[in-house]
C-alpha positions in Angstrom: -122.6 24.6 26.6 -119.2 23.7 25.1 -119.4 22.6 21.5 -116.7 20.0 21.9 -118.0 18.2 25.0 -116.7 14.7 25.2 -118.7 12.1 27.3 -117.7 8.5 28.0 -120.6 6.1 28.8 -119.5 3.0 30.7 -122.0 0.3 31.2 -122.0 -3.4 30.3 -125.6 -3.1 28.9 -125.5 -1.7 25.3 -129.2 -0.8 25.5 -128.5 1.6 28.4 -125.5 3.1 26.7 -127.3 3.7 23.4 -130.4 5.1 25.2 -128.4 7.6 27.2 -126.3 8.5 24.2 -129.4 9.4 22.1 -130.7 11.5 24.9 -127.4 13.4 25.4 -126.9 14.0 21.7 -130.4 15.6 21.5 -129.8 17.8 24.5 -126.3 19.0 23.8 -125.1 20.2 20.4 -121.9 18.8 19.1 -121.4 16.4 21.9 -119.1 13.4 21.2 -120.2 10.2 23.1 -117.8 7.2 23.4 -118.8 3.8 24.8 -117.1 1.3 27.1 -118.4 -1.9 28.6 -115.8 -2.8 31.2 -113.3 -1.2 33.6 -110.4 -2.2 31.4 -112.1 -0.8 28.4 -112.8 2.4 30.4 -109.2 2.9 31.2 -108.2 2.5 27.6 -110.8 5.0 26.4 -109.6 7.5 29.0 -106.3 7.7 27.3 -108.2 10.1 24.9 -109.5 13.3 26.4 -112.9 13.0 28.1 -114.8 15.7 29.9 -117.5 13.7 31.6 -117.7 10.0 32.6 -121.0 8.2 33.2 -120.0 5.2 35.3 -122.0 2.2 36.3 -121.2 0.6 39.7 -121.7 -3.1 38.7 -119.1 -3.2 36.0 -116.9 -6.1 34.8 -113.4 -5.7 36.2 -114.4 -3.1 38.8 -117.4 -2.9 41.2 -116.3 -0.9 44.2 -115.2 2.6 45.1 -111.6 1.6 44.4 -112.3 2.1 40.6 -113.4 5.7 41.3 -110.3 6.3 43.4 -108.1 4.9 40.6 -109.7 7.0 37.9 -109.6 10.2 40.1 -105.9 9.7 40.8 -105.1 9.5 37.1 -107.6 12.1 35.9 -108.1 14.7 38.6 -110.2 17.1 36.4 -112.5 14.5 34.9 -116.2 14.9 35.9 -117.5 11.5 37.2 -121.2 10.8 37.4 -122.1 7.5 38.9 -125.0 6.1 36.9 -126.5 3.1 38.7 -129.7 1.2 39.5 -128.4 0.6 43.0 -130.2 2.3 45.9 -129.1 5.9 45.9 -129.7 6.3 49.6 -127.2 3.6 50.4 -124.6 4.1 47.7 -124.4 7.7 46.7 -122.4 9.3 49.5 -120.0 6.4 49.5 -119.1 7.0 45.9 -119.1 10.8 46.2 -116.6 10.5 49.1 -114.5 8.3 46.9 -114.2 11.0 44.3 -117.3 11.0 42.2 -119.0 14.4 41.4 -122.5 13.0 41.5 -124.8 10.0 41.6 -127.7 9.5 39.3 -130.2 6.7 39.4 -130.7 4.8 36.1 -134.4 5.1 36.5 -134.3 8.9 36.5 -136.5 10.7 34.0 -134.8 12.2 30.9 -135.3 15.7 32.3 -133.4 14.8 35.5 -130.5 13.3 33.5 -130.1 16.4 31.5 -130.4 18.6 34.6 -127.7 16.5 36.3 -125.3 16.9 33.3 -125.9 20.6 33.2 -125.3 20.9 36.9 -122.0 19.0 36.6 -120.8 21.2 33.7 -121.8 24.4 35.5 -120.9 23.7 39.1 -118.7 20.6 39.1 -121.2 18.6 41.2 -124.7 17.1 41.2 -126.5 16.5 44.4 -130.0 15.0 44.1 -132.8 15.6 46.6 -132.3 12.1 48.0 -128.7 12.8 48.8 -129.5 16.2 50.2 -131.9 14.6 52.6 -129.3 12.1 53.7 -126.7 14.8 54.3 -129.1 16.9 56.3 -130.3 13.9 58.4 -126.7 12.9 59.2 -125.9 16.4 60.2 -128.9 16.9 62.4 -128.8 13.5 64.1 -125.0 13.4 64.1 -125.1 9.9 62.4 -122.0 8.5 60.8 -122.3 8.2 57.0 -120.6 4.9 57.2 -122.4 2.7 59.9 -119.2 0.6 60.3 -117.7 3.7 62.0 -119.7 2.6 65.0 -117.7 -0.6 65.4 -114.4 -1.1 67.1 -111.5 -2.6 65.2 -112.1 -6.0 66.9 -115.8 -5.8 66.1 -114.9 -5.2 62.5 -112.7 -8.2 62.6 -115.4 -10.4 64.0 -118.0 -9.1 61.6 -115.7 -10.0 58.6 -115.3 -13.5 59.9 -119.0 -13.9 60.4 -119.7 -12.8 56.9 -117.1 -15.3 55.6 -119.1 -18.1 57.2 -117.1 -18.8 60.3 -119.0 -19.9 63.4 -118.3 -18.9 67.0 -115.8 -21.8 67.5 -113.8 -20.9 64.3 -113.7 -17.2 65.3 -112.7 -18.1 68.8 -109.8 -20.2 67.5 -108.7 -17.6 64.9 -108.7 -14.7 67.2 -107.7 -16.6 70.3 -110.6 -15.4 72.4 -113.3 -17.2 74.4 -116.5 -18.3 72.6 -118.5 -16.3 75.0 -116.6 -13.3 74.0 -117.4 -14.0 70.4 -121.1 -14.1 71.3 -120.7 -10.8 73.1 -119.1 -9.2 70.1 -121.7 -10.5 67.8 -124.5 -9.1 69.9 -122.7 -5.7 70.1 -122.3 -5.7 66.3 -125.9 -6.4 65.6 -127.1 -3.8 68.2 -124.8 -1.1 66.9 -125.9 -1.7 63.3 -129.5 -2.2 64.1 -129.7 -5.6 62.5 -130.7 -9.1 63.5 -129.1 -11.5 61.1 -126.0 -12.3 59.0 -127.7 -11.5 55.7 -128.1 -7.9 56.7 -124.5 -7.8 58.0 -123.3 -9.1 54.6 -125.2 -6.3 52.9 -123.7 -3.6 55.1 -120.2 -4.9 54.7 -120.6 -5.2 50.9 -121.7 -1.5 50.7 -119.4 0.1 53.2 -116.3 -2.0 53.5 -113.7 -1.8 50.7 
């Protein structure tokens, strides 16, 4: 491994940063670890050369795939490892598609974290067994990675209004359609997404809609 490896750990919990830092310094000789606790702090620290970025999803100042896209546009060669407690099966592919090189769960064992870093340094990517299974399932069943791809533009429009708390009457007035049509759209949305309530719709839009 390179003796001048530079790693930036970005997490708003100092305990997490220091724990991972200790682990990486034990595993890799001569590694330099820098800390950041917000997206703004991250951008400042990236003004100095970094090789690998450990990035939490739920971060002050940036908690969506847009932060990955912004980082990637400015630092095309930076290795980005998403490091989150969020459900890997729901979030990993979304962030990888946005430009991350891998997704690692915070609850991973020390050995898995070291393995993931070595994989990134040697191959430029890290694909966990969970993500491999999702990719295989999507390919075999021809399922869209983003379930919102099943919805039409109008259905997306209605879904967003439902999530915002609008009722059928409000949606009818805003989109200039009949209330019965709104009900039909709502039924279609739920059927296509395999859900039966607004709470689950909110969760899906939060994960898959920028």
